[in-house]
C-alpha positions, 0 to 999 in steps of 0.5 A: 893308286891315286896321288898322293899329294894335292897339287892344286894346294901346292901351286897355291902354297907356292904362290904364296910364298912368291907373294910374301918372299921366299925363303930361298937359303935351302933351295939356294944351297941346293942349286950352288951344288948342282952348279958346281957339279956341272961346273966339274964337268967342264961341258956345256949343255945344249937343250936343258929343262929346269923344273922348279924355278923360285928364282927367275934368275936360275936358268941363266945360271945353268950351263946351257945354250937353251933352257926351258922352265916347268914351274908348278907355281904360277907366280914363280912361272910368271917371274920366269917367263914361263907357264905354270907347269906340274911335272906330271902334265909334262909334254916332253919330246923323246931324246929332245933334251941334253941336261934336266936339272930338277931342284926342290919339287920332285919330293911332292911330285906324284907316281915318281918312279913314272915321272923319272921315266918320262924324264929319262925318256926326254933325255938325249944320248949322253944326257944328264939328269941332276937335282936336289929333293928333301928327303931321308930323315928330314925334319925330325923335331918337326915330326916328333912335335907333330906326334906330341900334338896328336897325342894330346888330340887323341888322333892320328894325323898325317902331318908331315910329308913321307921322304924318300931314302937315299938308299931307294932313290939310286935304284929308282934312277937305274929303273927310269933307264938310267945310268951311273946313278950317284945320290949323296946327302947333305944334312943341313942343321937349322937353329930355330928360337921356336916351333913358329918359326920353323912353320914360318920358314916352312910357309916361305919356302912352300914346304908345309903340308900338301898331302892329300889325306892331310887334316882340313882343320887346325890342330886345337890350342891344347895340341897346339901348346904340346907340340910348341913344348915338345918342340922347345929346347930353349931360345936359339937352340932348338936344332932342326935337320933337313937332308937334301938328297943331291942325285945325278944319274946319265942317259947311256950314249948309244954305241955307233 
């Protein structure tokens, strides 16, 4: 099976967000949750890897002695004093990390089971994988609006990414070789005046469509009007939902 996502386009979208000023309110919420969970462990880690870094201050906030950054967007990576790196291209030494924190990119990473297995292989005994990504029933109003547009256009097209369900993520972590997986769902509701405001936020979060099978031309005026009408409940009244999947799992300690 080939790649589901266009990784070059994903990097370009992250660069666009970096140039125009990223919208970090959801990403910061997710990262703060990871930090709170780490603080409860009352532990300082040795070698850490941060996957996804739209804010150059994030690495210094992790409770770790040394933090490397894997960021697919060149401009975000440069701000974090790192080189742009796609998750699939990570060359991690086995048992080289005590902590991996992944925020906001794994939902658009190809071959997630293989990727999780590689991350687990890189953790030392007692190491932790923790993170957050969009999943489940994310953006239901946008998906409804795009269906309305497709009905007018007379053809269906993949406008919104498929999302992993919370119930499926825990088994994936176990199959990757990790233990004691915990997956929680944070349902965030955001109110919008109109569809265009949501799209503006998605662009600023680098969260627009990067599917390989995405439509290559913009939707027509009549289809766009149908999408806007379907989305609208009135100014300041349309509530969109993002489901953030928070996850954590451990590399089992070896018996001595």
